[in-house]
N, C-alpha and C positions, 0 to 999 in steps of 0.2 A: 324288704326294702327298711332300712332305719327311718324312724322318726326324724324330721329336720331339724326339730330342736336337739336331738341327740347329736346328730353330725356336727352341729353348729357347737355344741359344748367341748365336743373332742378336739374341734380344730382351736378353739379357745385355749384350752388347755394344754395341748401342744406348744403353741406360741409361748404362752406363760411359763412353761417348763424350759422350753429354748432359752429365754431368754435370761432365766433363773441361773440356767447353768454356764452362760457366756459372761457373767459379771465378773470382773476380776477387780479385785480391791486395790488403791494404790499404796503402794509400801513407802513412806516416808522417809525410811532410811536408805532408800536407792537415790533420792534427790539428794544431790551435792551441796551443802550446807553455804559453803563459799560462792557458788554460782548464785544461790538466792540472793543473798548478803550483798553481793557486787553488783548486780542488775536491778537493785531497788530504784524504782523512778520517784521523786518525790517533786513538790514545790511545781506542779503543773500549772502553766497558765496558758490561757487561750487567746489569740487577739482577732480583732477583724479589721481588713484595711479597705481600701476603696478597690470594687470589683474582687474583692477577694486576695488581692495580691500584697507583698511585703510580709511582715513578720505574721506566723500564723500561731505557733505556739512555740513555748519554751518551757524546760525544765530540768531539774538538776539529776544526775546519775554519777556514781564513782567519782564525786567531789570534782566535778566537770560540769560545766552550763552547757547544754544542747539548744541551738536555736532552729527552727525549721521553718524555711521561708518558703513561699508561693510565688513563682516566677512564669513569665510566659513559657519557659522551657521545662516547666514541672516543678516539684519541690526540691529544694536544697537545703541540708543538713550543715550546719556550721557547729563544730565543738570549741568551746573556750575553755582553757585550761584553770581559771578561776572562777569557781561557781557564784563569788559575789558579784561580779562585772553583770551590768545588765545588756540583755539583746539589743544591738540596733534596731532602729525601726524597717530600717530597708537594708536588703543584701546587695553587697558591691563586690565584685569579683577581686 
């Protein structure tokens, strides 16, 4: 019979070897630079309203202003064409 510590060592060595062999490096050349540039989110702001309703957050992406509202029917996303416009505090249909 093998000593207990010897069996534990073999198991740990097997697990470590398996994890090392399955590591795949990320190749940055595979990433489309245009996709990364066009999907940058910036100027993120969060808001809180009464009972969590109304404007929840706003951010800019692709030269558009995105406003996210919490409603009784779930979250609604409104996209404004001009990024310099402020999001209204309440969402109206």
